[in-house]
PyMOL Python script that loads the backbone (N, CA, C, O; Angstrom):
from pymol import cmd

cmd.read_pdbstr("""\
ATOM      1  N   UNK A   1     -37.473  28.433  16.111  1.00  0.00           N
ATOM      2  CA  UNK A   1     -36.903  28.102  14.809  1.00  0.00           C
ATOM      3  C   UNK A   1     -36.438  29.464  13.579  1.00  0.00           C
ATOM      4  O   UNK A   1     -37.213  30.255  13.041  1.00  0.00           O
ATOM      5  N   UNK A   2     -34.979  29.369  13.415  1.00  0.00           N
ATOM      6  CA  UNK A   2     -34.860  30.516  12.842  1.00  0.00           C
ATOM      7  C   UNK A   2     -34.477  29.506  11.719  1.00  0.00           C
ATOM      8  O   UNK A   2     -34.000  28.412  12.021  1.00  0.00           O
ATOM      9  N   UNK A   3     -34.791  30.059   9.759  1.00  0.00           N
ATOM     10  CA  UNK A   3     -34.232  29.421   8.776  1.00  0.00           C
ATOM     11  C   UNK A   3     -34.452  30.406   7.875  1.00  0.00           C
ATOM     12  O   UNK A   3     -35.091  31.438   8.077  1.00  0.00           O
ATOM     13  N   UNK A   4     -33.648  29.907   6.387  1.00  0.00           N
ATOM     14  CA  UNK A   4     -33.460  30.783   5.629  1.00  0.00           C
ATOM     15  C   UNK A   4     -34.294  30.031   4.475  1.00  0.00           C
ATOM     16  O   UNK A   4     -34.213  28.816   4.297  1.00  0.00           O
ATOM     17  N   UNK A   5     -35.041  30.823   3.770  1.00  0.00           N
ATOM     18  CA  UNK A   5     -35.736  30.565   2.508  1.00  0.00           C
ATOM     19  C   UNK A   5     -34.866  31.619   1.394  1.00  0.00           C
ATOM     20  O   UNK A   5     -34.078  32.565   1.414  1.00  0.00           O
ATOM     21  N   UNK A   6     -35.639  30.703   0.395  1.00  0.00           N
ATOM     22  CA  UNK A   6     -35.194  31.566  -1.119  1.00  0.00           C
ATOM     23  C   UNK A   6     -36.245  30.541  -2.161  1.00  0.00           C
ATOM     24  O   UNK A   6     -36.908  29.516  -2.004  1.00  0.00           O
ATOM     25  N   UNK A   7     -36.026  31.229  -2.974  1.00  0.00           N
ATOM     26  CA  UNK A   7     -37.599  31.038  -4.251  1.00  0.00           C
ATOM     27  C   UNK A   7     -36.192  30.861  -5.570  1.00  0.00           C
ATOM     28  O   UNK A   7     -35.548  31.895  -5.745  1.00  0.00           O
ATOM     29  N   UNK A   8     -35.698  29.404  -6.569  1.00  0.00           N
ATOM     30  CA  UNK A   8     -34.995  29.061  -7.366  1.00  0.00           C
ATOM     31  C   UNK A   8     -35.694  28.769  -8.457  1.00  0.00           C
ATOM     32  O   UNK A   8     -36.235  27.670  -8.587  1.00  0.00           O
ATOM     33  N   UNK A   9     -35.768  29.779  -9.424  1.00  0.00           N
ATOM     34  CA  UNK A   9     -36.380  29.328 -10.652  1.00  0.00           C
ATOM     35  C   UNK A   9     -35.279  28.767 -11.815  1.00  0.00           C
ATOM     36  O   UNK A   9     -34.346  29.454 -12.229  1.00  0.00           O
ATOM     37  N   UNK A  10     -35.618  27.165 -12.330  1.00  0.00           N
ATOM     38  CA  UNK A  10     -34.901  26.362 -13.696  1.00  0.00           C
ATOM     39  C   UNK A  10     -35.331  26.648 -14.611  1.00  0.00           C
ATOM     40  O   UNK A  10     -36.524  26.412 -14.805  1.00  0.00           O
ATOM     41  N   UNK A  11     -34.471  27.348 -15.679  1.00  0.00           N
ATOM     42  CA  UNK A  11     -34.861  27.117 -16.961  1.00  0.00           C
ATOM     43  C   UNK A  11     -33.846  26.070 -18.134  1.00  0.00           C
ATOM     44  O   UNK A  11     -32.744  26.575 -17.918  1.00  0.00           O
ATOM     45  N   UNK A  12     -33.690  25.397 -18.780  1.00  0.00           N
ATOM     46  CA  UNK A  12     -33.454  25.066 -19.526  1.00  0.00           C
ATOM     47  C   UNK A  12     -33.726  25.513 -21.121  1.00  0.00           C
ATOM     48  O   UNK A  12     -34.761  25.138 -21.671  1.00  0.00           O
ATOM     49  N   UNK A  13     -32.896  26.205 -21.721  1.00  0.00           N
ATOM     50  CA  UNK A  13     -32.901  26.133 -23.666  1.00  0.00           C
ATOM     51  C   UNK A  13     -32.219  24.886 -23.625  1.00  0.00           C
ATOM     52  O   UNK A  13     -31.398  24.236 -22.978  1.00  0.00           O
ATOM     53  N   UNK A  14     -33.074  24.861 -24.796  1.00  0.00           N
ATOM     54  CA  UNK A  14     -32.410  23.630 -26.027  1.00  0.00           C
ATOM     55  C   UNK A  14     -32.401  24.179 -27.393  1.00  0.00           C
ATOM     56  O   UNK A  14     -32.899  25.259 -27.710  1.00  0.00           O
ATOM     57  N   UNK A  15     -31.704  23.231 -28.303  1.00  0.00           N
ATOM     58  CA  UNK A  15     -30.988  23.683 -29.471  1.00  0.00           C
ATOM     59  C   UNK A  15     -31.423  22.458 -29.951  1.00  0.00           C
ATOM     60  O   UNK A  15     -31.215  21.338 -29.485  1.00  0.00           O
ATOM     61  N   UNK A  16     -32.291  22.920 -31.316  1.00  0.00           N
ATOM     62  CA  UNK A  16     -32.626  21.051 -31.732  1.00  0.00           C
ATOM     63  C   UNK A  16     -32.783  21.274 -33.169  1.00  0.00           C
ATOM     64  O   UNK A  16     -33.122  22.352 -33.657  1.00  0.00           O
ATOM     65  N   UNK A  17     -32.412  19.752 -34.105  1.00  0.00           N
ATOM     66  CA  UNK A  17     -32.602  20.125 -35.169  1.00  0.00           C
ATOM     67  C   UNK A  17     -33.081  18.883 -36.337  1.00  0.00           C
ATOM     68  O   UNK A  17     -32.392  17.868 -36.441  1.00  0.00           O
ATOM     69  N   UNK A  18     -33.934  19.021 -36.918  1.00  0.00           N
ATOM     70  CA  UNK A  18     -34.434  18.014 -38.016  1.00  0.00           C
ATOM     71  C   UNK A  18     -33.386  18.389 -38.988  1.00  0.00           C
ATOM     72  O   UNK A  18     -32.899  19.513 -39.113  1.00  0.00           O
ATOM     73  N   UNK A  19     -32.975  16.909 -39.929  1.00  0.00           N
ATOM     74  CA  UNK A  19     -32.390  16.983 -41.278  1.00  0.00           C
ATOM     75  C   UNK A  19     -33.651  16.392 -41.756  1.00  0.00           C
ATOM     76  O   UNK A  19     -34.264  15.400 -41.362  1.00  0.00           O
ATOM     77  N   UNK A  20     -34.023  17.684 -43.202  1.00  0.00           N
ATOM     78  CA  UNK A  20     -35.104  17.328 -43.633  1.00  0.00           C
ATOM     79  C   UNK A  20     -35.027  15.666 -44.750  1.00  0.00           C
ATOM     80  O   UNK A  20     -33.954  15.074 -44.628  1.00  0.00           O
ATOM     81  N   UNK A  21     -35.854  15.128 -45.535  1.00  0.00           N
ATOM     82  CA  UNK A  21     -35.949  14.023 -46.342  1.00  0.00           C
ATOM     83  C   UNK A  21     -35.670  15.217 -48.039  1.00  0.00           C
ATOM     84  O   UNK A  21     -35.851  16.433 -47.979  1.00  0.00           O
ATOM     85  N   UNK A  22     -35.382  14.741 -48.901  1.00  0.00           N
ATOM     86  CA  UNK A  22     -35.628  15.071 -49.719  1.00  0.00           C
ATOM     87  C   UNK A  22     -36.806  15.342 -49.879  1.00  0.00           C
ATOM     88  O   UNK A  22     -36.875  16.569 -49.938  1.00  0.00           O
ATOM     89  N   UNK A  23     -38.388  14.627 -50.049  1.00  0.00           N
ATOM     90  CA  UNK A  23     -39.292  14.651 -50.291  1.00  0.00           C
ATOM     91  C   UNK A  23     -39.649  16.184 -48.911  1.00  0.00           C
ATOM     92  O   UNK A  23     -40.097  17.325 -49.022  1.00  0.00           O
ATOM     93  N   UNK A  24     -39.389  15.750 -48.307  1.00  0.00           N
ATOM     94  CA  UNK A  24     -39.902  16.982 -47.247  1.00  0.00           C
ATOM     95  C   UNK A  24     -38.858  18.302 -47.362  1.00  0.00           C
ATOM     96  O   UNK A  24     -39.276  19.262 -46.715  1.00  0.00           O
ATOM     97  N   UNK A  25     -38.055  18.450 -47.800  1.00  0.00           N
ATOM     98  CA  UNK A  25     -37.685  19.693 -48.511  1.00  0.00           C
ATOM     99  C   UNK A  25     -38.106  20.216 -49.746  1.00  0.00           C
ATOM    100  O   UNK A  25     -37.869  21.405 -49.956  1.00  0.00           O
ATOM    101  N   UNK A  26     -38.846  19.368 -50.843  1.00  0.00           N
ATOM    102  CA  UNK A  26     -39.352  19.542 -51.706  1.00  0.00           C
ATOM    103  C   UNK A  26     -41.506  20.328 -51.050  1.00  0.00           C
ATOM    104  O   UNK A  26     -42.279  21.185 -51.477  1.00  0.00           O
ATOM    105  N   UNK A  27     -41.504  19.216 -49.770  1.00  0.00           N
ATOM    106  CA  UNK A  27     -42.456  20.028 -49.822  1.00  0.00           C
ATOM    107  C   UNK A  27     -42.122  21.418 -49.437  1.00  0.00           C
ATOM    108  O   UNK A  27     -42.410  22.428 -50.079  1.00  0.00           O
ATOM    109  N   UNK A  28     -41.465  21.352 -48.287  1.00  0.00           N
ATOM    110  CA  UNK A  28     -41.356  22.811 -47.452  1.00  0.00           C
ATOM    111  C   UNK A  28     -41.128  23.445 -48.622  1.00  0.00           C
ATOM    112  O   UNK A  28     -42.090  24.207 -48.712  1.00  0.00           O
ATOM    113  N   UNK A  29     -40.483  23.591 -49.523  1.00  0.00           N
ATOM    114  CA  UNK A  29     -39.924  24.806 -50.632  1.00  0.00           C
ATOM    115  C   UNK A  29     -41.869  25.385 -51.554  1.00  0.00           C
ATOM    116  O   UNK A  29     -41.784  26.076 -52.569  1.00  0.00           O
ATOM    117  N   UNK A  30     -42.594  25.190 -51.293  1.00  0.00           N
ATOM    118  CA  UNK A  30     -44.109  25.134 -51.733  1.00  0.00           C
ATOM    119  C   UNK A  30     -44.553  26.350 -51.349  1.00  0.00           C
ATOM    120  O   UNK A  30     -45.315  26.979 -52.084  1.00  0.00           O
ATOM    121  N   UNK A  31     -44.108  26.875 -50.064  1.00  0.00           N
ATOM    122  CA  UNK A  31     -44.578  27.767 -49.119  1.00  0.00           C
ATOM    123  C   UNK A  31     -45.994  27.195 -47.975  1.00  0.00           C
ATOM    124  O   UNK A  31     -46.576  27.670 -47.000  1.00  0.00           O
ATOM    125  N   UNK A  32     -46.086  25.718 -48.922  1.00  0.00           N
ATOM    126  CA  UNK A  32     -47.689  25.820 -48.318  1.00  0.00           C
ATOM    127  C   UNK A  32     -47.546  25.613 -46.004  1.00  0.00           C
ATOM    128  O   UNK A  32     -46.990  24.715 -45.372  1.00  0.00           O
ATOM    129  N   UNK A  33     -48.050  26.436 -45.649  1.00  0.00           N
ATOM    130  CA  UNK A  33     -47.661  26.447 -44.432  1.00  0.00           C
ATOM    131  C   UNK A  33     -48.803  25.001 -43.771  1.00  0.00           C
ATOM    132  O   UNK A  33     -48.536  24.321 -42.781  1.00  0.00           O
ATOM    133  N   UNK A  34     -49.623  24.900 -44.350  1.00  0.00           N
ATOM    134  CA  UNK A  34     -50.227  23.586 -44.192  1.00  0.00           C
ATOM    135  C   UNK A  34     -48.970  22.420 -43.538  1.00  0.00           C
ATOM    136  O   UNK A  34     -48.778  22.051 -42.379  1.00  0.00           O
ATOM    137  N   UNK A  35     -48.235  22.045 -44.869  1.00  0.00           N
ATOM    138  CA  UNK A  35     -47.588  21.174 -44.916  1.00  0.00           C
ATOM    139  C   UNK A  35     -46.265  21.315 -44.178  1.00  0.00           C
ATOM    140  O   UNK A  35     -45.697  20.295 -43.788  1.00  0.00           O
ATOM    141  N   UNK A  36     -45.700  22.609 -43.949  1.00  0.00           N
ATOM    142  CA  UNK A  36     -44.909  23.307 -43.113  1.00  0.00           C
ATOM    143  C   UNK A  36     -45.023  22.374 -41.575  1.00  0.00           C
ATOM    144  O   UNK A  36     -44.458  21.440 -41.006  1.00  0.00           O
ATOM    145  N   UNK A  37     -46.100  23.290 -41.386  1.00  0.00           N
ATOM    146  CA  UNK A  37     -46.584  22.720 -39.871  1.00  0.00           C
ATOM    147  C   UNK A  37     -46.583  21.121 -39.611  1.00  0.00           C
ATOM    148  O   UNK A  37     -46.159  20.450 -38.670  1.00  0.00           O
ATOM    149  N   UNK A  38     -47.280  20.756 -40.917  1.00  0.00           N
ATOM    150  CA  UNK A  38     -47.448  18.525 -40.536  1.00  0.00           C
ATOM    151  C   UNK A  38     -45.732  18.356 -40.841  1.00  0.00           C
ATOM    152  O   UNK A  38     -45.580  17.212 -40.415  1.00  0.00           O
ATOM    153  N   UNK A  39     -44.429  18.774 -41.292  1.00  0.00           N
ATOM    154  CA  UNK A  39     -43.468  18.123 -41.069  1.00  0.00           C
ATOM    155  C   UNK A  39     -42.979  18.799 -39.701  1.00  0.00           C
ATOM    156  O   UNK A  39     -42.269  17.996 -39.096  1.00  0.00           O
ATOM    157  N   UNK A  40     -43.061  19.479 -39.315  1.00  0.00           N
ATOM    158  CA  UNK A  40     -42.783  20.182 -37.929  1.00  0.00           C
ATOM    159  C   UNK A  40     -43.178  19.033 -36.894  1.00  0.00           C
ATOM    160  O   UNK A  40     -42.448  18.393 -36.137  1.00  0.00           O
ATOM    161  N   UNK A  41     -44.411  18.974 -37.071  1.00  0.00           N
ATOM    162  CA  UNK A  41     -44.861  18.292 -35.920  1.00  0.00           C
ATOM    163  C   UNK A  41     -45.330  16.704 -35.992  1.00  0.00           C
ATOM    164  O   UNK A  41     -46.048  16.092 -35.200  1.00  0.00           O
ATOM    165  N   UNK A  42     -44.665  16.225 -37.243  1.00  0.00           N
ATOM    166  CA  UNK A  42     -43.739  14.687 -37.149  1.00  0.00           C
ATOM    167  C   UNK A  42     -42.379  14.495 -37.460  1.00  0.00           C
ATOM    168  O   UNK A  42     -41.792  13.483 -37.840  1.00  0.00           O
ATOM    169  N   UNK A  43     -41.883  15.902 -37.183  1.00  0.00           N
ATOM    170  CA  UNK A  43     -40.062  15.618 -37.137  1.00  0.00           C
ATOM    171  C   UNK A  43     -39.522  15.266 -35.687  1.00  0.00           C
ATOM    172  O   UNK A  43     -39.597  15.883 -34.624  1.00  0.00           O
ATOM    173  N   UNK A  44     -38.856  13.844 -36.090  1.00  0.00           N
ATOM    174  CA  UNK A  44     -37.982  13.429 -34.689  1.00  0.00           C
ATOM    175  C   UNK A  44     -36.532  14.021 -34.453  1.00  0.00           C
ATOM    176  O   UNK A  44     -35.461  13.480 -34.728  1.00  0.00           O
ATOM    177  N   UNK A  45     -36.843  15.780 -33.635  1.00  0.00           N
ATOM    178  CA  UNK A  45     -36.051  16.427 -33.247  1.00  0.00           C
ATOM    179  C   UNK A  45     -34.572  15.621 -32.290  1.00  0.00           C
ATOM    180  O   UNK A  45     -34.612  14.891 -31.300  1.00  0.00           O
ATOM    181  N   UNK A  46     -33.341  16.146 -33.111  1.00  0.00           N
ATOM    182  CA  UNK A  46     -32.506  16.046 -32.296  1.00  0.00           C
ATOM    183  C   UNK A  46     -31.746  16.740 -31.268  1.00  0.00           C
ATOM    184  O   UNK A  46     -31.152  17.657 -31.835  1.00  0.00           O
ATOM    185  N   UNK A  47     -31.522  16.737 -30.199  1.00  0.00           N
ATOM    186  CA  UNK A  47     -31.033  17.401 -29.040  1.00  0.00           C
ATOM    187  C   UNK A  47     -29.437  17.986 -29.671  1.00  0.00           C
ATOM    188  O   UNK A  47     -28.649  17.050 -29.809  1.00  0.00           O
ATOM    189  N   UNK A  48     -28.916  19.240 -30.028  1.00  0.00           N
ATOM    190  CA  UNK A  48     -27.958  20.076 -30.309  1.00  0.00           C
ATOM    191  C   UNK A  48     -26.865  20.310 -29.332  1.00  0.00           C
ATOM    192  O   UNK A  48     -25.810  19.676 -29.328  1.00  0.00           O
ATOM    193  N   UNK A  49     -27.189  21.284 -28.482  1.00  0.00           N
ATOM    194  CA  UNK A  49     -26.688  21.579 -26.666  1.00  0.00           C
ATOM    195  C   UNK A  49     -28.209  22.262 -26.126  1.00  0.00           C
ATOM    196  O   UNK A  49     -29.226  22.586 -26.737  1.00  0.00           O
ATOM    197  N   UNK A  50     -27.925  22.292 -25.069  1.00  0.00           N
ATOM    198  CA  UNK A  50     -28.438  22.753 -23.894  1.00  0.00           C
ATOM    199  C   UNK A  50     -27.748  23.448 -23.287  1.00  0.00           C
ATOM    200  O   UNK A  50     -26.535  23.286 -23.417  1.00  0.00           O
ATOM    201  N   UNK A  51     -28.314  24.626 -22.274  1.00  0.00           N
ATOM    202  CA  UNK A  51     -27.891  25.567 -21.843  1.00  0.00           C
ATOM    203  C   UNK A  51     -28.676  25.886 -20.074  1.00  0.00           C
ATOM    204  O   UNK A  51     -29.337  26.889 -19.804  1.00  0.00           O
ATOM    205  N   UNK A  52     -28.448  25.057 -19.363  1.00  0.00           N
ATOM    206  CA  UNK A  52     -29.306  25.321 -18.187  1.00  0.00           C
ATOM    207  C   UNK A  52     -28.983  26.347 -17.490  1.00  0.00           C
ATOM    208  O   UNK A  52     -27.805  26.580 -17.221  1.00  0.00           O
ATOM    209  N   UNK A  53     -29.899  27.056 -17.122  1.00  0.00           N
ATOM    210  CA  UNK A  53     -30.310  28.504 -16.104  1.00  0.00           C
ATOM    211  C   UNK A  53     -30.740  28.543 -14.790  1.00  0.00           C
ATOM    212  O   UNK A  53     -31.948  28.374 -14.622  1.00  0.00           O
ATOM    213  N   UNK A  54     -29.849  28.776 -13.545  1.00  0.00           N
ATOM    214  CA  UNK A  54     -30.153  29.297 -12.837  1.00  0.00           C
ATOM    215  C   UNK A  54     -30.684  30.182 -12.131  1.00  0.00           C
ATOM    216  O   UNK A  54     -29.582  30.727 -12.189  1.00  0.00           O
ATOM    217  N   UNK A  55     -31.238  30.813 -11.568  1.00  0.00           N
ATOM    218  CA  UNK A  55     -31.829  32.022 -10.828  1.00  0.00           C
ATOM    219  C   UNK A  55     -32.294  32.047  -9.549  1.00  0.00           C
ATOM    220  O   UNK A  55     -33.479  31.764  -9.369  1.00  0.00           O
ATOM    221  N   UNK A  56     -31.524  32.361  -8.524  1.00  0.00           N
ATOM    222  CA  UNK A  56     -31.549  32.200  -7.470  1.00  0.00           C
ATOM    223  C   UNK A  56     -31.877  33.235  -6.836  1.00  0.00           C
ATOM    224  O   UNK A  56     -31.051  34.148  -6.847  1.00  0.00           O
ATOM    225  N   UNK A  57     -33.181  33.448  -6.075  1.00  0.00           N
ATOM    226  CA  UNK A  57     -33.427  34.639  -5.354  1.00  0.00           C
ATOM    227  C   UNK A  57     -32.581  35.037  -3.844  1.00  0.00           C
ATOM    228  O   UNK A  57     -31.914  34.147  -3.316  1.00  0.00           O
ATOM    229  N   UNK A  58     -32.653  36.320  -3.245  1.00  0.00           N
ATOM    230  CA  UNK A  58     -31.494  36.645  -2.399  1.00  0.00           C
ATOM    231  C   UNK A  58     -32.242  35.890  -1.110  1.00  0.00           C
ATOM    232  O   UNK A  58     -33.471  35.844  -1.073  1.00  0.00           O
ATOM    233  N   UNK A  59     -31.161  35.111   0.283  1.00  0.00           N
ATOM    234  CA  UNK A  59     -31.806  34.072   0.573  1.00  0.00           C
ATOM    235  C   UNK A  59     -33.005  35.140   2.262  1.00  0.00           C
ATOM    236  O   UNK A  59     -32.676  36.283   2.582  1.00  0.00           O
ATOM    237  N   UNK A  60     -34.001  34.538   2.851  1.00  0.00           N
ATOM    238  CA  UNK A  60     -34.628  35.490   3.575  1.00  0.00           C
ATOM    239  C   UNK A  60     -34.333  34.833   4.601  1.00  0.00           C
ATOM    240  O   UNK A  60     -34.168  33.614   4.556  1.00  0.00           O
ATOM    241  N   UNK A  61     -34.196  35.676   5.908  1.00  0.00           N
ATOM    242  CA  UNK A  61     -34.154  35.288   7.121  1.00  0.00           C
ATOM    243  C   UNK A  61     -35.622  35.339   7.640  1.00  0.00           C
ATOM    244  O   UNK A  61     -36.415  36.244   7.381  1.00  0.00           O
ATOM    245  N   UNK A  62     -35.876  34.246   8.409  1.00  0.00           N
ATOM    246  CA  UNK A  62     -37.127  33.961   9.026  1.00  0.00           C
ATOM    247  C   UNK A  62     -37.144  33.449  10.540  1.00  0.00           C
ATOM    248  O   UNK A  62     -37.251  32.260  10.839  1.00  0.00           O
ATOM    249  N   UNK A  63     -36.985  34.866  11.778  1.00  0.00           N
ATOM    250  CA  UNK A  63     -36.815  34.589  13.055  1.00  0.00           C
ATOM    251  C   UNK A  63     -38.136  33.893  13.490  1.00  0.00           C
ATOM    252  O   UNK A  63     -39.110  34.618  13.288  1.00  0.00           O
ATOM    253  N   UNK A  64     -38.421  32.726  14.012  1.00  0.00           N
ATOM    254  CA  UNK A  64     -39.857  32.062  14.428  1.00  0.00           C
ATOM    255  C   UNK A  64     -40.181  31.481  16.406  1.00  0.00           C
ATOM    256  O   UNK A  64     -40.612  30.544  17.077  1.00  0.00           O
ATOM    257  N   UNK A  65     -39.453  33.164  16.540  1.00  0.00           N
ATOM    258  CA  UNK A  65     -38.934  32.189  18.075  1.00  0.00           C
ATOM    259  C   UNK A  65     -40.060  32.081  18.662  1.00  0.00           C
ATOM    260  O   UNK A  65     -40.026  31.122  19.433  1.00  0.00           O
ATOM    261  N   UNK A  66     -41.122  32.652  18.667  1.00  0.00           N
ATOM    262  CA  UNK A  66     -42.876  32.293  19.027  1.00  0.00           C
ATOM    263  C   UNK A  66     -43.148  30.898  18.786  1.00  0.00           C
ATOM    264  O   UNK A  66     -43.764  30.509  19.779  1.00  0.00           O
ATOM    265  N   UNK A  67     -43.009  29.996  18.014  1.00  0.00           N
ATOM    266  CA  UNK A  67     -43.089  28.672  17.756  1.00  0.00           C
ATOM    267  C   UNK A  67     -44.050  29.236  16.487  1.00  0.00           C
ATOM    268  O   UNK A  67     -44.472  28.185  16.006  1.00  0.00           O
ATOM    269  N   UNK A  68     -44.430  29.978  15.954  1.00  0.00           N
ATOM    270  CA  UNK A  68     -45.506  29.952  15.031  1.00  0.00           C
ATOM    271  C   UNK A  68     -44.916  29.891  13.615  1.00  0.00           C
ATOM    272  O   UNK A  68     -45.661  29.860  12.636  1.00  0.00           O
TER     273      UNK A  68
END
""", "prot")
cmd.dss("prot")
cmd.show_as("cartoon", "prot")
cmd.util.cbc("prot")
cmd.orient("prot")
């Protein structure tokens, strides 16, 4: 049996955003990294856009006439 094989890598880049409340903005501006990380962790991110990327390898011919 003869066949073609290839490897396909899929990657999806996403751009997301979150609009800060006035309270979150005030906390962010303090520069306290723990507060900033808390805001990031609790944020409900909105998808702005995405870009899927496909990376196909060159097909490889496999000839298995011996049945192996």
